[in-house]
Structures are given as C-alpha cells and as structure tokens.
C-alpha positions in Angstrom: 107.0 106.1 128.6 108.4 105.7 124.9 108.2 108.7 122.5 108.5 109.1 118.7 109.4 111.7 116.4 107.2 113.1 113.6 108.8 113.3 110.3 108.4 115.9 107.9 105.8 113.6 106.2 103.9 113.6 109.4 104.8 110.0 109.9 105.6 108.7 113.2 107.1 105.1 113.9 105.6 103.5 116.9 108.0 102.5 119.4 108.4 98.7 119.8 107.1 98.5 123.3 104.1 100.2 122.1 103.4 98.1 119.2 103.9 95.1 121.4 101.2 96.5 123.8 98.7 97.0 121.1 99.3 94.0 119.3 100.1 95.3 116.1 102.3 94.4 113.3 103.4 95.7 109.9 100.6 96.4 108.1 98.1 96.6 110.6 96.2 99.8 111.3 95.7 101.9 114.1 93.1 104.5 114.9 93.4 108.0 116.6 90.4 108.9 118.7 89.7 111.8 120.8 87.9 111.6 124.1 85.7 114.3 125.5 88.5 115.4 127.8 90.8 116.2 124.5 93.1 113.2 125.3 94.1 111.5 122.0 94.0 107.5 122.4 95.7 105.3 120.0 93.9 102.0 119.3 94.5 99.1 117.1 91.9 99.1 114.5 91.7 95.5 114.0 88.6 93.4 112.5 87.4 90.2 114.0 86.8 87.8 111.1 83.5 87.0 112.6 82.5 90.7 112.0 82.7 90.0 108.1 80.5 86.9 108.6 77.6 87.4 106.0 79.4 90.2 104.1 80.1 88.4 100.9 77.4 85.8 99.8 78.6 82.6 98.1 77.7 82.0 94.4 75.7 78.8 94.7 74.9 77.5 91.2 72.8 74.1 91.3 74.1 71.3 89.7 71.8 68.5 88.8 72.6 64.8 88.7 71.9 64.9 84.7 74.7 67.7 84.4 77.2 65.6 86.5 76.5 62.5 84.8 76.8 64.6 81.3 80.1 66.1 82.4 81.5 62.5 83.6 80.5 61.2 80.0 82.2 64.0 78.0 85.5 63.8 80.2 85.2 59.9 79.9 84.9 60.0 76.3 88.0 62.6 75.8 90.4 60.7 78.0 
C-alpha cells in the first residue's frame, strides 16, 4: 500500500496510485471521514452536477413583441 509523508504544514501529497483509484485530479477536494471503529476513510468530495439542479434560478425577464419591434426599429434607424 502506498504511503505519504506529512509536511510541517500538515500537508500530504496523495500518491499517484491513490489519486487514480479515487479519481481525483488537481483542484479536486477529498473528505476525511471517521468510522465508528475509529478508522479514517479518505473519499473524493465530488459534486454531481444534477445535485446543483435548481440551486440557481434564472432571471427571466419577459419581453413583449412590442418591445422586440421597438428594439429592431431603434437598431435599424441607427445602422
């Protein structure tokens, strides 16, 4: 099993084999979870895009046909 060294800043570089197994790349986050038996588990902390569905609501601004025609007339007159 691969191992790593903890730096003076408390940082650890995950060995390549572990990064590949977890499917993490630079910039990804990992989570450290403690199980009931005291074992520490390292898991990728990825977000499925579908989990974000509906989080941000689009700003819908209604435009009438009259507004569109007016905008066309304005642009056509200045061209």
